[in-house]
C-alpha positions in Angstrom: 5.9 57.3 49.6 4.9 60.9 50.5 3.0 62.4 47.1 5.9 64.7 46.2 8.7 62.5 46.1 6.7 60.3 43.8 5.7 62.7 41.9 9.5 64.0 41.6 9.9 60.3 40.8 6.8 60.0 38.2 8.3 63.4 36.6 11.6 61.6 35.9 10.3 59.0 34.7 7.7 61.0 32.4 10.3 63.3 30.8 13.0 60.5 30.0 9.6 58.7 28.5 9.2 62.1 26.3 13.0 62.5 25.1 12.4 58.6 23.8 9.5 59.1 22.1 9.5 58.0 18.3 10.2 61.1 16.0 7.3 59.5 13.8 5.0 60.3 16.6 2.5 62.4 14.9 -0.2 63.5 17.5 -4.1 63.3 17.0 -4.5 66.9 18.2 -2.5 70.0 19.6 -3.8 72.2 22.0 -2.0 75.8 21.8 -2.4 79.9 22.1 -3.5 79.3 25.6 -2.7 79.6 29.4 -1.9 76.1 30.1 -1.1 75.0 33.6 0.1 71.6 34.0 -0.1 70.8 38.2 2.8 69.2 37.8 6.0 68.8 40.3 7.2 72.3 39.4 3.9 74.1 38.7 4.6 74.8 35.4 3.2 76.4 32.5 3.5 75.2 28.8 2.5 76.8 25.6 1.0 73.4 23.9 0.1 69.9 24.3 -0.1 67.2 21.9 -2.8 64.5 22.3 -2.8 60.7 20.9 -5.2 57.8 21.1 -6.6 60.0 24.7 -3.0 60.3 25.8 -0.8 63.1 26.7 2.5 62.7 23.9 4.3 65.8 25.0 4.2 69.1 26.3 6.5 72.2 25.5 6.9 75.5 23.3 4.5 76.0 20.6 7.7 75.4 18.7 8.5 71.8 19.7 4.8 70.6 19.5 4.1 72.4 16.0 7.4 70.3 14.5 5.1 67.4 15.6 2.2 68.1 13.5 1.2 65.7 10.9 -0.9 66.2 7.8 -4.1 65.1 9.9 -3.5 66.6 13.6 -6.4 69.2 14.3 -5.3 71.8 16.1 -7.8 73.3 18.7 -7.0 77.2 19.2 -7.5 77.8 22.9 -8.6 82.1 22.1 -6.1 82.7 25.1 -8.5 81.1 27.4 -7.1 78.7 30.3 -6.3 75.0 30.5 -6.0 72.6 33.0 -5.9 69.2 34.2 -9.3 68.0 34.5 -10.9 69.3 37.6 -11.7 66.3 39.8 -14.7 66.4 42.7 -13.1 64.3 45.4 -16.3 64.4 47.1 -19.8 64.5 46.4 -23.2 62.4 45.6 -23.9 62.0 42.0 -27.5 60.9 42.8 -28.0 63.9 44.5 -26.9 65.9 42.2 -29.7 64.7 39.5 -32.4 64.2 42.1 -32.2 67.5 43.0 -33.5 68.5 39.7 -36.3 66.3 39.7 -37.4 67.2 43.5 -37.6 70.2 45.3 -34.9 72.1 45.3 -34.6 74.1 48.0 -30.6 75.1 48.2 -31.7 78.9 46.9 -34.7 79.6 49.3 -34.1 82.3 51.7 -36.4 82.2 54.5 -39.0 79.6 55.9 -41.9 81.4 54.3 -40.1 80.8 50.9 -40.0 77.3 51.6 -43.7 77.0 52.5 -44.8 78.9 49.5 -42.8 76.1 47.3 -44.4 73.3 48.6 -47.7 74.9 48.4 -47.1 75.2 44.3 -45.9 71.5 44.2 -49.3 70.5 46.7 -51.1 72.2 43.6 -49.5 69.8 41.4 -49.7 66.5 42.9 -52.0 63.3 43.4 -53.9 63.3 46.7 -51.6 61.5 49.0 -48.7 61.5 46.6 -45.3 62.7 48.9 -43.6 65.8 48.0 -39.8 65.1 48.4 -37.1 68.0 48.3 -33.6 68.9 49.5 -31.3 72.0 50.4 -33.0 73.7 53.1 -30.7 75.8 55.8 -32.0 77.4 58.6 -29.0 79.2 59.2 -28.4 80.6 55.8 -32.0 82.4 55.6 -31.9 85.9 55.5 -34.9 86.1 58.1 -35.8 83.8 61.4 -38.8 82.2 61.2 -41.2 83.6 64.2 -40.7 80.0 66.0 -37.6 78.7 66.9 -36.4 75.9 68.8 -33.6 74.7 69.3 -32.4 76.7 66.2 -34.9 75.3 64.3 -38.4 76.5 62.5 -41.3 74.5 63.4 -44.0 72.3 60.8 -47.3 74.6 61.7 -47.2 76.4 58.4 -46.0 73.5 56.2 -48.4 71.3 57.5 -51.2 74.2 56.6 -50.2 74.2 53.4 -50.1 70.5 53.0 -52.9 68.6 54.8 -53.2 65.6 52.8 -49.9 65.5 51.1 -47.0 63.7 53.6 -44.3 66.1 53.4 -40.1 65.0 53.6 -37.6 67.6 53.2 -34.1 67.1 53.5 -31.4 69.4 55.1 -28.4 70.9 52.3 -26.1 68.8 54.8 -28.3 65.9 54.5 -27.8 65.0 58.1 -31.5 66.5 59.2 -34.7 66.5 57.6 -38.6 68.6 58.5 -41.5 66.4 57.6 -45.4 67.8 58.1 -47.8 66.5 60.4 -49.1 64.1 57.9 -45.8 62.5 57.2 -45.4 62.4 61.0 -48.6 60.6 61.4 -47.6 58.2 59.0 -44.6 57.3 61.3 -46.4 57.1 64.5 -44.8 60.3 65.6 -46.8 62.3 68.4 -46.3 63.6 71.8 -47.1 60.2 73.5 -44.8 58.2 71.3 -41.6 60.4 71.2 -40.3 58.6 74.4 -41.0 54.9 72.9 -38.8 55.7 69.9 -35.8 56.5 71.4 -34.5 53.6 70.7 -34.9 54.0 66.8 -33.3 57.6 67.4 -29.9 56.6 69.1 -27.3 58.8 67.2 -30.2 61.3 66.1 -32.7 63.1 67.5 -36.3 64.0 67.3 -36.8 67.9 67.9 -39.8 68.9 70.2 -40.8 71.7 71.9 -41.3 72.6 75.6 -44.6 71.0 75.8 -42.7 67.2 74.2 -44.7 67.4 70.8 -42.1 67.1 67.8 -41.5 69.8 65.8 -41.5 67.9 62.1 -37.1 68.5 62.3 -35.5 65.0 62.9 -31.4 64.7 63.1 -29.3 62.6 62.1 -30.3 58.9 62.1 -33.6 60.1 63.1 -34.6 60.8 60.0 -35.4 57.3 59.3 -38.2 57.0 61.0 -40.0 59.1 58.4 -37.5 58.3 55.6 -38.1 54.9 55.2 -42.0 55.5 54.0 -40.8 57.5 51.4 -41.6 55.6 48.4 -38.6 53.7 46.4 -37.1 55.2 43.7 -37.4 53.3 40.3 -34.4 52.4 38.1 -35.9 54.6 35.1 -36.1 57.7 37.2 -32.9 56.6 38.5 -31.3 56.8 35.1 -32.7 60.1 34.5 -31.3 61.3 37.7 -28.1 59.8 36.6 -28.0 61.4 33.2 -28.9 64.7 34.8 -26.1 64.5 36.8 -23.6 63.5 34.5 -23.8 66.5 32.1 -24.0 69.1 35.2 -20.7 67.7 36.1 -19.6 68.2 32.6 -20.6 71.6 32.3 -19.4 72.4 35.4 -15.7 70.8 34.1 -15.7 68.2 36.0 -13.4 64.9 34.3 -13.9 62.7 37.5 -16.0 62.2 40.5 -15.4 60.5 44.1 -18.9 59.3 44.8 -19.3 59.4 48.8 -20.8 56.3 49.8 -23.6 54.7 47.3 -24.7 50.1 47.0 -24.2 48.1 44.4 -27.6 49.0 42.2 -25.5 52.8 41.6 -22.4 50.5 40.8 -24.4 48.6 38.2 -26.1 51.2 36.7 -22.6 53.2 36.1 -21.0 49.8 34.5 -24.1 50.2 32.2 -23.8 53.1 31.1 -20.1 53.1 30.8 -21.2 49.7 28.3 -23.3 52.2 26.3 -21.3 54.6 25.8 -23.1 57.4 27.9 -20.7 57.6 31.1 -18.4 60.2 30.1 -16.9 61.2 33.6 -14.8 59.2 35.2 -15.9 57.6 38.8 -14.3 56.7 42.1 -17.0 55.2 44.1 -17.0 54.7 47.7 -19.1 51.6 49.0 -21.7 52.7 51.8 -20.5 51.4 55.3 -25.0 51.7 55.8 -24.8 48.0 54.7 -22.3 45.1 56.5 -23.5 42.9 54.1 -22.4 45.4 50.9 -19.1 45.2 52.4 -18.8 41.5 53.2 -19.7 40.7 49.8 -16.9 43.4 48.3 -14.6 41.9 50.7 -14.6 38.6 49.4 -14.7 39.9 46.1 -12.2 42.8 46.5 -11.6 45.7 44.5 -12.6 46.6 41.2 -10.2 48.5 39.8 -11.2 49.5 35.9 -8.2 49.3 33.5 -9.9 51.9 31.6 -10.4 54.1 34.6 -14.0 54.9 34.5 -15.9 53.0 37.0 -13.0 52.0 40.1 -14.5 50.4 43.1 -12.0 50.6 46.3 -12.8 52.0 49.2 -15.8 52.3 51.9 -17.2 55.5 53.5 -18.1 55.0 57.0 -20.8 57.7 58.4 -19.2 58.8 62.1 -21.1 61.6 62.8 -23.5 64.7 61.9 -22.7 68.6 60.5 -22.6 71.7 62.7 -26.0 72.5 60.9 -27.7 70.7 63.0 -25.5 70.6 65.2 -24.7 66.8 65.2 -21.2 67.2 64.9 -19.8 65.4 67.4 -17.4 67.7 69.5 -14.8 67.1 72.3 -16.8 70.1 74.2 -20.2 71.4 74.4 -21.6 73.4 71.5 -21.1 76.9 72.1 -24.8 77.8 71.2 -26.7 74.9 72.7 -25.3 73.9 76.5 -25.1 70.1 77.8 -25.1 68.9 74.1 -21.9 67.6 71.8 -23.4 66.3 68.8 -24.0 62.9 67.8 -21.8 59.4 66.7 -24.0 58.4 64.4 -21.5 55.1 64.1 -20.2 53.1 66.8 -16.3 53.5 67.0 -15.7 49.6 67.1 -17.1 49.9 63.6 -14.3 52.1 62.6 -11.8 49.6 64.1 -13.3 46.6 62.1 -13.3 48.1 59.1 -10.4 49.6 59.0 -8.8 46.5 59.4 -10.6 44.4 57.2 -10.1 47.3 54.5 -6.0 46.4 55.3 -6.5 43.1 54.8 -8.6 43.2 51.4 -7.2 45.9 49.9 -9.6 48.6 50.4 -9.5 52.5 51.3 -11.4 53.5 54.2 -12.9 57.0 53.9 -14.7 58.1 57.1 -17.0 60.9 57.5 -15.5 63.4 60.4 -16.5 66.9 60.7 -16.6 67.9 64.9 -13.4 67.2 66.6 -14.0 64.5 68.7 -15.1 62.2 65.6 -11.8 63.3 63.9 -9.9 62.4 66.7 -11.5 58.9 67.6 -11.4 58.1 63.5 -7.7 59.0 64.1 -6.7 56.7 66.9 -8.6 54.2 65.2 -6.9 54.3 61.9 -3.8 53.9 63.6 -4.4 51.3 65.9 -5.4 49.4 62.4 -2.0 50.6 60.7 0.2 49.2 63.8 -1.9 46.5 63.7 -0.9 45.1 60.4 2.3 47.2 59.2 3.0 45.3 56.6 -0.6 46.2 54.9 -0.5 50.1 56.2 2.5 51.3 53.4 0.4 52.9 51.2 -2.9 52.9 52.5 -4.0 56.2 51.3 -7.0 56.4 54.4 -9.2 59.6 54.4 -11.8 61.7 56.8 -13.9 63.1 54.4 -14.5 66.8 55.8 -12.3 67.1 58.6 -13.4 70.6 59.6 -13.3 71.2 63.1 -9.7 69.6 64.5 -8.1 69.8 67.8 -5.0 71.7 67.5 -2.9 68.5 68.9 -4.5 65.9 66.1 -3.8 68.6 63.3 0.0 67.2 62.7 -1.3 63.6 62.8 -2.9 63.8 59.6 0.5 64.3 58.1 2.5 61.6 60.2 -0.2 59.1 59.3 -1.0 59.5 56.1 -4.3 60.5 56.3 -5.7 62.7 53.7 -8.3 65.1 54.8 -10.6 65.5 51.9 -12.1 68.9 51.9 -14.3 70.9 50.4 -13.6 74.6 50.8 -16.7 76.1 49.8 -18.4 74.8 53.6 -16.1 77.2 54.5 -17.4 80.4 52.7 -20.9 79.0 53.4 -20.5 78.0 56.9 -18.1 80.3 58.4 -20.5 82.8 59.0 -22.7 81.2 61.5 -20.3 78.4 62.8 -18.6 80.6 64.8 -22.2 80.5 67.1 -21.5 77.0 66.8 -18.2 76.7 68.2 -16.9 79.9 69.6 -13.9 82.3 68.7 -11.2 80.4 69.8 -12.1 76.8 68.5 -12.8 78.5 65.2 -9.6 80.0 64.8 -7.5 77.6 66.1 -8.7 74.2 64.2 -11.7 75.1 61.6 -10.8 74.7 58.3 -7.0 74.9 59.0 -5.9 74.2 55.6 -2.4 76.0 55.9 -1.7 73.8 59.0 -2.7 70.5 57.8 -1.0 71.2 54.2 2.4 72.0 56.9 1.5 68.9 58.3 2.8 66.9 55.3 -1.0 65.7 54.3 -2.8 66.7 51.0 -6.1 67.9 50.7 -8.8 67.1 47.8 -11.2 69.2 47.0 -14.7 69.3 46.4 -18.0 70.5 47.0 -19.9 68.0 48.6 -22.8 68.4 46.0 -26.0 68.4 46.1 -24.8 70.3 49.5 -23.2 72.8 47.8 -23.7 73.2 44.0 -21.2 71.1 41.9 -19.4 74.1 40.5 -16.3 73.9 41.9 -15.5 77.9 41.2 -16.8 78.8 44.2 -14.9 76.1 45.7 -11.6 77.5 44.2 -12.5 80.9 45.4 -13.1 80.2 48.6 -10.1 77.9 48.7 -7.8 81.3 47.9 -9.7 83.8 49.2 -11.5 82.9 52.9 -14.3 85.0 51.9 -18.2 83.9 50.9 -19.6 84.1 48.0 -20.4 87.8 48.7 -16.8 88.9 49.3 -16.6 89.5 52.8 -14.8 90.0 54.8 -11.9 91.9 53.7 -8.7 90.0 54.0 -10.8 86.6 54.8 -11.8 84.5 57.7 -8.0 83.6 59.1 -6.3 84.5 56.0 -3.0 82.8 57.4 -5.2 79.6 56.3 -5.8 80.8 52.6 -4.0 78.6 50.1 -2.1 80.0 46.9 -3.4 79.7 43.7 -1.4 76.7 43.1 -1.9 74.5 46.5 -5.5 75.5 45.3 -4.9 74.2 41.4 -3.8 71.2 43.2 -6.4 70.7 45.6 -8.6 69.7 42.3 -6.1 68.4 40.0 -2.9 66.1 41.4 -4.2 65.7 45.1 -7.7 64.6 43.9 -5.9 61.7 41.8 -3.0 60.8 44.1 -6.5 60.3 46.9 -7.9 57.8 44.7 -4.4 55.9 43.8 -4.2 57.5 40.2 -1.7 60.3 40.1 0.3 57.9 37.5 -3.0 58.5 35.2 -4.3 61.8 35.8 -4.0 64.7 37.9 -1.5 66.4 36.0 -0.9 67.4 32.2 2.6 65.7 31.2 3.5 63.0 29.0 2.2 59.7 29.7 -1.0 60.5 31.3 -4.4 61.0 30.2 -5.5 64.3 27.9 -8.7 65.2 30.3 -8.6 69.0 30.5 -10.9 71.3 31.4 -10.9 74.4 29.8 -12.0 78.2 31.7 -12.8 81.3 30.0 -10.4 83.4 32.3 -6.8 83.0 33.9 -7.8 81.8 37.4 -4.4 81.8 38.2 -4.0 85.4 38.1 -6.8 87.3 37.6 -8.3 88.9 40.8 -9.7 87.3 43.4 -13.2 88.8 42.5 -13.0 87.8 38.9 -12.6 84.4 39.8 -16.6 84.2 40.7 -17.4 85.1 37.0 -15.0 82.1 35.6 -17.2 80.3 33.4 -16.3 76.7 31.9 -15.5 76.7 28.0 -14.5 73.1 27.4 -14.7 69.8 29.4 -12.2 67.1 27.8 -11.9 63.4 28.7 -9.5 61.0 26.9 -9.1 64.0 24.5 -12.8 64.4 23.8 -14.5 67.3 23.9 -17.8 66.3 25.9 -18.8 69.9 27.0 -18.3 73.1 24.7 -19.7 76.4 26.1 -19.8 77.8 22.2 -22.0 75.3 21.4 -24.1 74.7 24.3 -23.7 70.8 24.0 -23.1 67.8 26.2 -21.7 65.3 23.6 
């Protein structure tokens, strides 16, 4: 059933339920005196919301809700602020958010020299031989080009000079490339003579080398593992610290639910432990990492874990099928415009997509495949479709997803709606990537098939939104801004890139709320402010639905409420 039809039926049920409520039902909490956007099927706005036992009891006018008030009812005055359903991060990497706070955060580095300076500072505080790790660099976002450029990337010379004795391993913002110094490469056995011998290990990736055959320090896609496997494993203590910091960051940014895009059993166990200890705070929807066939086999046997408390649910599988545009790893139908003879990488054999799609249908798992390039998107759609046709009785409500779906062939755009495949996109990528992505794809491909939100929505598809944190900051406000403006965060260009693809404010709000809920099979429980649903709310200090585009970026989260409990209050500067 299409989401719109399902929501109409659900809305009727909820309305009838609300009418039949016992008049003696007294709310624990009433929220009023704010702009309350419900994100329901009619995009309604209400004056007040009543909550009881963490669930929404009723919505309506101030008079209607005030009449329900009992002597012990707490009234929360929103003071003119804006309340929406709790924002859902539909594609992120929770542990990565935490580890960005524990390692070198290179997200805001503006030049190669600045990156080198940060590493040099870390070396001064490091023990001899200790690994220096970090993430967030992106060569296309630097305001100055390095002196030496090989295939669009910097070389390791300056990095190696400031850290001769400490191995350095720095992940690209996209997570699809890494940068290592000479010490790290020595330890991994990477040199001019060994590159060819390592070719079998880097299929689906590349060791970038200069004209003389010397490694430059940059590794893309699967080649990153040659050095990455030497980086010391984390400890459970550090993992818990990272998780605590990530949860806090999400709550401060108004995130009440989080789709984790590919993790293992250790992470799931950690989440379950945090839930049992009352430390989880946000609702987690976990995609199993397809990088571990053994993990998938165990879960095929046990089946999905659907939490009756809606805090830790595992019912999907993440497959990584190509790279990213930044390192030229996205798998394209035609050559990159700025690198002739190169079409990116198929980072996972397509027969695996076929196998997992069929297994997913048979065992009740949603399949979520990472695809950025048009070739990768087409290949995955083909294999999804084949699986649906092979098991039609099991595919009636599959909700299979393609994560990112950034660049599509025009012929494939309608297939998302036709097949019921969800393009899980992150609008902020358009804002960050569009200025330089045109060099990768050229004007025609960009305009016809990149970040085509309206074309996808018109096909009947829904678009859950997010940030891909830590690729981008987990803050949803910039992504909401990008959704409705199609501009960079500097407000450029006037009118936005390909303005015919802008989302409306209502569409953008739904992309962070009810569409996110639908994409994790939770639209009956959350995603809109309606009687019978959970009291997950995000409160902003400005009305994001009416203020000017520029003002959106100045909006702050005032409160984050999960299950009727205020877990973040900006006034008190606390996360509870």
